[in-house]
PDB file of N, CA, C and O in Angstrom:
ATOM      1  N   MET A   1      28.454   9.911   4.704  1.00  0.00           N
ATOM      2  CA  MET A   1      28.134   8.926   5.351  1.00  0.00           C
ATOM      3  C   MET A   1      29.580   8.535   5.993  1.00  0.00           C
ATOM      4  O   MET A   1      30.645   9.073   5.688  1.00  0.00           O
ATOM      5  N   THR A   2      29.368   7.288   7.128  1.00  0.00           N
ATOM      6  CA  THR A   2      30.478   7.375   7.600  1.00  0.00           C
ATOM      7  C   THR A   2      30.428   5.372   7.449  1.00  0.00           C
ATOM      8  O   THR A   2      29.545   4.518   7.371  1.00  0.00           O
ATOM      9  N   VAL A   3      31.832   5.397   7.472  1.00  0.00           N
ATOM     10  CA  VAL A   3      31.570   3.938   7.219  1.00  0.00           C
ATOM     11  C   VAL A   3      33.257   3.137   7.558  1.00  0.00           C
ATOM     12  O   VAL A   3      34.159   3.921   7.261  1.00  0.00           O
ATOM     13  N   LYS A   4      33.678   2.030   8.002  1.00  0.00           N
ATOM     14  CA  LYS A   4      34.844   1.905   8.678  1.00  0.00           C
ATOM     15  C   LYS A   4      35.585   0.622   7.807  1.00  0.00           C
ATOM     16  O   LYS A   4      35.244  -0.408   7.226  1.00  0.00           O
ATOM     17  N   ILE A   5      36.784   1.365   8.106  1.00  0.00           N
ATOM     18  CA  ILE A   5      37.737   0.521   7.132  1.00  0.00           C
ATOM     19  C   ILE A   5      38.913  -0.035   8.170  1.00  0.00           C
ATOM     20  O   ILE A   5      39.729   0.776   8.609  1.00  0.00           O
ATOM     21  N   ASN A   6      38.973  -1.242   8.499  1.00  0.00           N
ATOM     22  CA  ASN A   6      39.815  -2.089   9.434  1.00  0.00           C
ATOM     23  C   ASN A   6      39.807  -1.498  10.670  1.00  0.00           C
ATOM     24  O   ASN A   6      40.752  -1.164  11.385  1.00  0.00           O
ATOM     25  N   ASP A   7      38.423  -1.397  10.863  1.00  0.00           N
ATOM     26  CA  ASP A   7      38.183  -0.440  12.685  1.00  0.00           C
ATOM     27  C   ASP A   7      38.185   0.921  12.594  1.00  0.00           C
ATOM     28  O   ASP A   7      37.881   1.661  13.529  1.00  0.00           O
ATOM     29  N   ILE A   8      38.592   1.366  11.254  1.00  0.00           N
ATOM     30  CA  ILE A   8      38.998   2.742  11.597  1.00  0.00           C
ATOM     31  C   ILE A   8      37.770   3.668  10.721  1.00  0.00           C
ATOM     32  O   ILE A   8      37.474   3.425   9.551  1.00  0.00           O
ATOM     33  N   THR A   9      37.260   4.557  11.397  1.00  0.00           N
ATOM     34  CA  THR A   9      36.031   5.207  10.777  1.00  0.00           C
ATOM     35  C   THR A   9      36.671   6.327   9.617  1.00  0.00           C
ATOM     36  O   THR A   9      37.692   7.008   9.515  1.00  0.00           O
ATOM     37  N   LEU A  10      35.707   6.137   8.997  1.00  0.00           N
ATOM     38  CA  LEU A  10      35.802   7.293   7.462  1.00  0.00           C
ATOM     39  C   LEU A  10      34.587   7.956   6.954  1.00  0.00           C
ATOM     40  O   LEU A  10      33.520   7.459   6.592  1.00  0.00           O
ATOM     41  N   ASN A  11      34.920   9.014   6.996  1.00  0.00           N
ATOM     42  CA  ASN A  11      33.570   9.838   6.429  1.00  0.00           C
ATOM     43  C   ASN A  11      33.737   9.613   4.920  1.00  0.00           C
ATOM     44  O   ASN A  11      34.900   9.546   4.523  1.00  0.00           O
ATOM     45  N   LEU A  12      32.753   9.485   4.022  1.00  0.00           N
ATOM     46  CA  LEU A  12      32.650   9.672   2.376  1.00  0.00           C
ATOM     47  C   LEU A  12      31.582  10.524   2.029  1.00  0.00           C
ATOM     48  O   LEU A  12      30.958  10.850   3.038  1.00  0.00           O
ATOM     49  N   PRO A  13      31.215  10.921   1.182  1.00  0.00           N
ATOM     50  CA  PRO A  13      30.413  11.358   0.387  1.00  0.00           C
ATOM     51  C   PRO A  13      29.365  10.409   0.059  1.00  0.00           C
ATOM     52  O   PRO A  13      29.635   9.379  -0.558  1.00  0.00           O
ATOM     53  N   ASP A  14      27.803  10.783   0.555  1.00  0.00           N
ATOM     54  CA  ASP A  14      27.164   9.713  -0.077  1.00  0.00           C
ATOM     55  C   ASP A  14      27.089   9.375  -1.539  1.00  0.00           C
ATOM     56  O   ASP A  14      27.144  10.249  -2.404  1.00  0.00           O
ATOM     57  N   GLY A  15      26.907   7.544  -1.917  1.00  0.00           N
ATOM     58  CA  GLY A  15      27.314   7.400  -3.097  1.00  0.00           C
ATOM     59  C   GLY A  15      28.405   6.943  -3.397  1.00  0.00           C
ATOM     60  O   GLY A  15      28.599   6.554  -4.549  1.00  0.00           O
ATOM     61  N   SER A  16      29.514   6.868  -2.311  1.00  0.00           N
ATOM     62  CA  SER A  16      30.508   6.740  -2.839  1.00  0.00           C
ATOM     63  C   SER A  16      31.006   5.357  -3.283  1.00  0.00           C
ATOM     64  O   SER A  16      30.406   4.469  -2.676  1.00  0.00           O
ATOM     65  N   SER A  17      31.753   4.984  -3.996  1.00  0.00           N
ATOM     66  CA  SER A  17      32.381   3.621  -4.124  1.00  0.00           C
ATOM     67  C   SER A  17      33.174   3.039  -3.262  1.00  0.00           C
ATOM     68  O   SER A  17      33.658   3.817  -2.441  1.00  0.00           O
ATOM     69  N   LEU A  18      33.658   1.272  -3.104  1.00  0.00           N
ATOM     70  CA  LEU A  18      34.548   0.620  -2.679  1.00  0.00           C
ATOM     71  C   LEU A  18      35.843   1.585  -3.062  1.00  0.00           C
ATOM     72  O   LEU A  18      36.427   2.238  -2.196  1.00  0.00           O
ATOM     73  N   GLN A  19      36.234   1.599  -4.500  1.00  0.00           N
ATOM     74  CA  GLN A  19      37.041   2.478  -4.705  1.00  0.00           C
ATOM     75  C   GLN A  19      37.728   3.536  -4.212  1.00  0.00           C
ATOM     76  O   GLN A  19      38.912   3.732  -3.937  1.00  0.00           O
ATOM     77  N   ASP A  20      36.567   4.284  -4.149  1.00  0.00           N
ATOM     78  CA  ASP A  20      36.474   5.925  -3.619  1.00  0.00           C
ATOM     79  C   ASP A  20      37.249   5.992  -1.905  1.00  0.00           C
ATOM     80  O   ASP A  20      38.022   6.810  -1.408  1.00  0.00           O
ATOM     81  N   ALA A  21      36.631   4.761  -1.374  1.00  0.00           N
ATOM     82  CA  ALA A  21      37.164   4.802  -0.151  1.00  0.00           C
ATOM     83  C   ALA A  21      38.740   4.252   0.240  1.00  0.00           C
ATOM     84  O   ALA A  21      39.508   4.655   1.114  1.00  0.00           O
ATOM     85  N   ILE A  22      38.890   3.224  -0.719  1.00  0.00           N
ATOM     86  CA  ILE A  22      40.270   2.882  -0.846  1.00  0.00           C
ATOM     87  C   ILE A  22      41.366   4.129  -1.334  1.00  0.00           C
ATOM     88  O   ILE A  22      42.535   4.172  -0.951  1.00  0.00           O
ATOM     89  N   ASN A  23      40.792   5.030  -2.169  1.00  0.00           N
ATOM     90  CA  ASN A  23      41.452   5.996  -2.499  1.00  0.00           C
ATOM     91  C   ASN A  23      41.572   7.292  -1.436  1.00  0.00           C
ATOM     92  O   ASN A  23      42.514   8.084  -1.397  1.00  0.00           O
ATOM     93  N   ALA A  24      40.646   7.301  -0.778  1.00  0.00           N
ATOM     94  CA  ALA A  24      40.618   8.335   0.323  1.00  0.00           C
ATOM     95  C   ALA A  24      41.569   8.035   1.640  1.00  0.00           C
ATOM     96  O   ALA A  24      42.000   8.875   2.428  1.00  0.00           O
ATOM     97  N   LYS A  25      41.777   6.605   1.662  1.00  0.00           N
ATOM     98  CA  LYS A  25      42.726   6.318   2.514  1.00  0.00           C
ATOM     99  C   LYS A  25      44.342   6.062   1.610  1.00  0.00           C
ATOM    100  O   LYS A  25      45.308   5.607   2.221  1.00  0.00           O
ATOM    101  N   GLU A  26      44.397   6.296   0.654  1.00  0.00           N
ATOM    102  CA  GLU A  26      45.651   6.070  -0.214  1.00  0.00           C
ATOM    103  C   GLU A  26      46.399   4.970   0.136  1.00  0.00           C
ATOM    104  O   GLU A  26      47.546   5.044   0.578  1.00  0.00           O
ATOM    105  N   ILE A  27      45.555   3.565  -0.119  1.00  0.00           N
ATOM    106  CA  ILE A  27      45.632   2.488  -0.016  1.00  0.00           C
ATOM    107  C   ILE A  27      46.348   1.905  -1.443  1.00  0.00           C
ATOM    108  O   ILE A  27      45.776   2.088  -2.518  1.00  0.00           O
ATOM    109  N   VAL A  28      47.221   1.423  -1.392  1.00  0.00           N
ATOM    110  CA  VAL A  28      47.639   0.489  -2.553  1.00  0.00           C
ATOM    111  C   VAL A  28      47.341  -0.410  -3.040  1.00  0.00           C
ATOM    112  O   VAL A  28      47.748  -1.447  -2.515  1.00  0.00           O
ATOM    113  N   THR A  29      46.475  -0.534  -4.300  1.00  0.00           N
ATOM    114  CA  THR A  29      45.476  -1.653  -4.387  1.00  0.00           C
ATOM    115  C   THR A  29      46.050  -3.052  -4.730  1.00  0.00           C
ATOM    116  O   THR A  29      45.331  -4.050  -4.678  1.00  0.00           O
ATOM    117  N   LYS A  30      47.935  -3.133  -5.238  1.00  0.00           N
ATOM    118  CA  LYS A  30      48.191  -4.262  -5.472  1.00  0.00           C
ATOM    119  C   LYS A  30      48.463  -5.157  -4.210  1.00  0.00           C
ATOM    120  O   LYS A  30      49.012  -4.935  -3.130  1.00  0.00           O
ATOM    121  N   GLY A  31      47.713  -6.528  -4.912  1.00  0.00           N
ATOM    122  CA  GLY A  31      48.022  -7.437  -3.822  1.00  0.00           C
ATOM    123  C   GLY A  31      46.825  -7.203  -2.384  1.00  0.00           C
ATOM    124  O   GLY A  31      47.211  -7.462  -1.244  1.00  0.00           O
ATOM    125  N   ILE A  32      45.950  -6.893  -2.544  1.00  0.00           N
ATOM    126  CA  ILE A  32      45.146  -6.530  -1.547  1.00  0.00           C
ATOM    127  C   ILE A  32      43.641  -6.942  -1.747  1.00  0.00           C
ATOM    128  O   ILE A  32      42.979  -6.510  -2.691  1.00  0.00           O
ATOM    129  N   ALA A  33      43.105  -7.870  -0.727  1.00  0.00           N
ATOM    130  CA  ALA A  33      41.654  -8.338  -0.738  1.00  0.00           C
ATOM    131  C   ALA A  33      40.877  -7.180  -0.022  1.00  0.00           C
ATOM    132  O   ALA A  33      41.272  -6.292   0.734  1.00  0.00           O
ATOM    133  N   THR A  34      39.461  -7.537  -0.588  1.00  0.00           N
ATOM    134  CA  THR A  34      38.631  -6.436   0.196  1.00  0.00           C
ATOM    135  C   THR A  34      37.173  -7.113   0.204  1.00  0.00           C
ATOM    136  O   THR A  34      36.619  -7.597  -0.782  1.00  0.00           O
ATOM    137  N   ALA A  35      36.723  -7.061   1.355  1.00  0.00           N
ATOM    138  CA  ALA A  35      35.337  -7.293   1.493  1.00  0.00           C
ATOM    139  C   ALA A  35      34.370  -6.271   2.407  1.00  0.00           C
ATOM    140  O   ALA A  35      34.872  -5.568   3.284  1.00  0.00           O
ATOM    141  N   VAL A  36      33.068  -6.260   2.142  1.00  0.00           N
ATOM    142  CA  VAL A  36      32.605  -5.265   2.641  1.00  0.00           C
ATOM    143  C   VAL A  36      30.915  -5.997   3.417  1.00  0.00           C
ATOM    144  O   VAL A  36      29.959  -6.472   2.804  1.00  0.00           O
ATOM    145  N   ASN A  37      31.102  -5.826   4.905  1.00  0.00           N
ATOM    146  CA  ASN A  37      29.848  -6.471   5.741  1.00  0.00           C
ATOM    147  C   ASN A  37      29.939  -8.006   5.184  1.00  0.00           C
ATOM    148  O   ASN A  37      28.961  -8.585   4.711  1.00  0.00           O
ATOM    149  N   GLY A  38      31.453  -8.688   5.318  1.00  0.00           N
ATOM    150  CA  GLY A  38      31.873 -10.217   5.150  1.00  0.00           C
ATOM    151  C   GLY A  38      31.957 -10.533   3.674  1.00  0.00           C
ATOM    152  O   GLY A  38      32.587 -11.532   3.327  1.00  0.00           O
ATOM    153  N   LYS A  39      31.318  -9.691   2.702  1.00  0.00           N
ATOM    154  CA  LYS A  39      31.116 -10.310   1.674  1.00  0.00           C
ATOM    155  C   LYS A  39      32.811  -9.814   0.518  1.00  0.00           C
ATOM    156  O   LYS A  39      33.132  -8.673   0.188  1.00  0.00           O
ATOM    157  N   VAL A  40      33.356 -10.778   0.265  1.00  0.00           N
ATOM    158  CA  VAL A  40      34.387 -10.290  -0.243  1.00  0.00           C
ATOM    159  C   VAL A  40      34.055 -10.032  -1.988  1.00  0.00           C
ATOM    160  O   VAL A  40      33.517 -10.826  -2.759  1.00  0.00           O
ATOM    161  N   ILE A  41      34.553  -8.713  -2.264  1.00  0.00           N
ATOM    162  CA  ILE A  41      34.496  -7.955  -3.209  1.00  0.00           C
ATOM    163  C   ILE A  41      35.635  -7.684  -4.027  1.00  0.00           C
ATOM    164  O   ILE A  41      36.555  -6.946  -3.674  1.00  0.00           O
ATOM    165  N   PRO A  42      35.563  -8.358  -5.258  1.00  0.00           N
ATOM    166  CA  PRO A  42      36.586  -8.695  -6.153  1.00  0.00           C
ATOM    167  C   PRO A  42      37.232  -7.311  -6.962  1.00  0.00           C
ATOM    168  O   PRO A  42      36.586  -6.408  -7.494  1.00  0.00           O
ATOM    169  N   ALA A  43      38.671  -7.454  -6.874  1.00  0.00           N
ATOM    170  CA  ALA A  43      39.174  -6.124  -7.668  1.00  0.00           C
ATOM    171  C   ALA A  43      38.350  -5.515  -8.757  1.00  0.00           C
ATOM    172  O   ALA A  43      38.160  -4.303  -8.651  1.00  0.00           O
ATOM    173  N   THR A  44      37.878  -6.069  -9.680  1.00  0.00           N
ATOM    174  CA  THR A  44      36.995  -5.916 -10.871  1.00  0.00           C
ATOM    175  C   THR A  44      35.507  -4.547 -10.542  1.00  0.00           C
ATOM    176  O   THR A  44      35.053  -3.654 -11.259  1.00  0.00           O
ATOM    177  N   ASP A  45      35.158  -5.028  -9.088  1.00  0.00           N
ATOM    178  CA  ASP A  45      33.559  -4.887  -8.730  1.00  0.00           C
ATOM    179  C   ASP A  45      34.071  -3.563  -7.652  1.00  0.00           C
ATOM    180  O   ASP A  45      33.188  -2.924  -7.080  1.00  0.00           O
ATOM    181  N   ARG A  46      34.949  -3.352  -7.518  1.00  0.00           N
ATOM    182  CA  ARG A  46      35.457  -2.360  -6.616  1.00  0.00           C
ATOM    183  C   ARG A  46      34.951  -0.743  -7.012  1.00  0.00           C
ATOM    184  O   ARG A  46      34.658  -0.070  -6.024  1.00  0.00           O
ATOM    185  N   GLU A  47      34.875  -0.349  -7.786  1.00  0.00           N
ATOM    186  CA  GLU A  47      34.650   0.868  -8.573  1.00  0.00           C
ATOM    187  C   GLU A  47      32.718   0.840  -8.736  1.00  0.00           C
ATOM    188  O   GLU A  47      32.065   1.877  -8.620  1.00  0.00           O
ATOM    189  N   SER A  48      32.277  -0.091  -8.923  1.00  0.00           N
ATOM    190  CA  SER A  48      30.921  -0.213  -9.201  1.00  0.00           C
ATOM    191  C   SER A  48      30.348  -0.719  -7.351  1.00  0.00           C
ATOM    192  O   SER A  48      29.122  -0.671  -7.253  1.00  0.00           O
ATOM    193  N   HIS A  49      30.762  -0.966  -6.598  1.00  0.00           N
ATOM    194  CA  HIS A  49      30.253  -1.172  -5.536  1.00  0.00           C
ATOM    195  C   HIS A  49      29.733  -0.275  -4.636  1.00  0.00           C
ATOM    196  O   HIS A  49      30.521  -0.166  -3.696  1.00  0.00           O
ATOM    197  N   THR A  50      29.067   0.199  -4.542  1.00  0.00           N
ATOM    198  CA  THR A  50      28.449   1.730  -3.659  1.00  0.00           C
ATOM    199  C   THR A  50      28.211   1.477  -2.432  1.00  0.00           C
ATOM    200  O   THR A  50      27.395   0.589  -2.185  1.00  0.00           O
ATOM    201  N   LEU A  51      28.764   2.084  -1.508  1.00  0.00           N
ATOM    202  CA  LEU A  51      28.711   1.966   0.305  1.00  0.00           C
ATOM    203  C   LEU A  51      27.503   2.303   0.006  1.00  0.00           C
ATOM    204  O   LEU A  51      26.877   2.625  -1.005  1.00  0.00           O
ATOM    205  N   ILE A  52      27.199   2.072   1.774  1.00  0.00           N
ATOM    206  CA  ILE A  52      26.259   2.823   2.489  1.00  0.00           C
ATOM    207  C   ILE A  52      26.441   3.195   3.756  1.00  0.00           C
ATOM    208  O   ILE A  52      27.150   2.466   4.449  1.00  0.00           O
ATOM    209  N   ASP A  53      25.990   4.119   4.210  1.00  0.00           N
ATOM    210  CA  ASP A  53      26.328   4.561   5.661  1.00  0.00           C
ATOM    211  C   ASP A  53      26.386   3.116   6.887  1.00  0.00           C
ATOM    212  O   ASP A  53      25.565   2.280   7.264  1.00  0.00           O
ATOM    213  N   GLY A  54      27.400   3.330   7.103  1.00  0.00           N
ATOM    214  CA  GLY A  54      27.773   1.785   8.405  1.00  0.00           C
ATOM    215  C   GLY A  54      28.739   0.789   7.716  1.00  0.00           C
ATOM    216  O   GLY A  54      29.394   0.067   8.467  1.00  0.00           O
ATOM    217  N   ASP A  55      28.894   0.670   6.481  1.00  0.00           N
ATOM    218  CA  ASP A  55      29.483  -0.488   5.759  1.00  0.00           C
ATOM    219  C   ASP A  55      30.610  -0.880   6.262  1.00  0.00           C
ATOM    220  O   ASP A  55      31.317   0.105   6.476  1.00  0.00           O
ATOM    221  N   ASP A  56      31.120  -1.867   6.556  1.00  0.00           N
ATOM    222  CA  ASP A  56      32.265  -2.435   7.499  1.00  0.00           C
ATOM    223  C   ASP A  56      33.373  -3.019   6.572  1.00  0.00           C
ATOM    224  O   ASP A  56      33.446  -4.239   6.423  1.00  0.00           O
ATOM    225  N   ILE A  57      34.310  -2.099   5.891  1.00  0.00           N
ATOM    226  CA  ILE A  57      35.086  -2.546   4.802  1.00  0.00           C
ATOM    227  C   ILE A  57      36.160  -3.593   5.756  1.00  0.00           C
ATOM    228  O   ILE A  57      36.300  -3.451   6.970  1.00  0.00           O
ATOM    229  N   VAL A  58      36.743  -4.468   5.078  1.00  0.00           N
ATOM    230  CA  VAL A  58      37.922  -5.128   5.638  1.00  0.00           C
ATOM    231  C   VAL A  58      38.875  -4.972   4.313  1.00  0.00           C
ATOM    232  O   VAL A  58      38.442  -5.269   3.199  1.00  0.00           O
ATOM    233  N   ILE A  59      40.270  -4.461   4.528  1.00  0.00           N
ATOM    234  CA  ILE A  59      41.365  -4.984   3.866  1.00  0.00           C
ATOM    235  C   ILE A  59      42.244  -5.703   4.012  1.00  0.00           C
ATOM    236  O   ILE A  59      42.688  -5.578   5.154  1.00  0.00           O
ATOM    237  N   ILE A  60      42.840  -6.535   3.358  1.00  0.00           N
ATOM    238  CA  ILE A  60      44.082  -7.533   3.847  1.00  0.00           C
ATOM    239  C   ILE A  60      44.881  -7.563   2.530  1.00  0.00           C
ATOM    240  O   ILE A  60      44.390  -7.914   1.457  1.00  0.00           O
ATOM    241  N   LYS A  61      46.379  -7.094   2.733  1.00  0.00           N
ATOM    242  CA  LYS A  61      47.416  -7.100   2.367  1.00  0.00           C
ATOM    243  C   LYS A  61      48.238  -8.369   2.244  1.00  0.00           C
ATOM    244  O   LYS A  61      48.944  -8.674   3.205  1.00  0.00           O
ATOM    245  N   ALA A  62      48.221  -9.240   1.033  1.00  0.00           N
ATOM    246  CA  ALA A  62      48.825 -10.290   1.225  1.00  0.00           C
ATOM    247  C   ALA A  62      50.254  -9.835   1.186  1.00  0.00           C
ATOM    248  O   ALA A  62      50.520  -8.801   0.572  1.00  0.00           O
ATOM    249  N   PHE A  63      51.472 -10.720   1.968  1.00  0.00           N
ATOM    250  CA  PHE A  63      52.610 -10.769   2.031  1.00  0.00           C
ATOM    251  C   PHE A  63      52.975 -12.475   2.048  1.00  0.00           C
ATOM    252  O   PHE A  63      52.100 -13.332   2.172  1.00  0.00           O
ATOM    253  N   TYR A  64      54.326 -12.750   1.911  1.00  0.00           N
ATOM    254  CA  TYR A  64      55.044 -13.859   1.646  1.00  0.00           C
ATOM    255  C   TYR A  64      56.298 -13.645   2.573  1.00  0.00           C
ATOM    256  O   TYR A  64      56.872 -12.560   2.676  1.00  0.00           O
ATOM    257  N   GLY A  65      56.572 -14.510   3.074  1.00  0.00           N
ATOM    258  CA  GLY A  65      57.665 -14.881   3.706  1.00  0.00           C
ATOM    259  C   GLY A  65      58.002 -16.134   4.896  1.00  0.00           C
ATOM    260  O   GLY A  65      57.548 -17.215   4.520  1.00  0.00           O
ATOM    261  N   GLY A  66      58.567 -16.185   5.980  1.00  0.00           N
ATOM    262  CA  GLY A  66      58.667 -16.855   6.842  1.00  0.00           C
ATOM    263  C   GLY A  66      59.434 -16.711   8.201  1.00  0.00           C
ATOM    264  O   GLY A  66      59.396 -17.621   9.030  1.00  0.00           O
TER     265      GLY A  66
END
């Protein structure tokens, strides 16, 4: 299946979870927020949230400073 992470196409096996997608892109999970198709997915649900073909994933990294 094909999904997008921040507008970058990623091919994953069918039945992959949001956490599988994060791992495939080697994204450090500390301090990130995730959403799939505009719906926020809490960190506690990333492993159980199954993706489907065409899902649009947004990952935002929190940072601070001025």
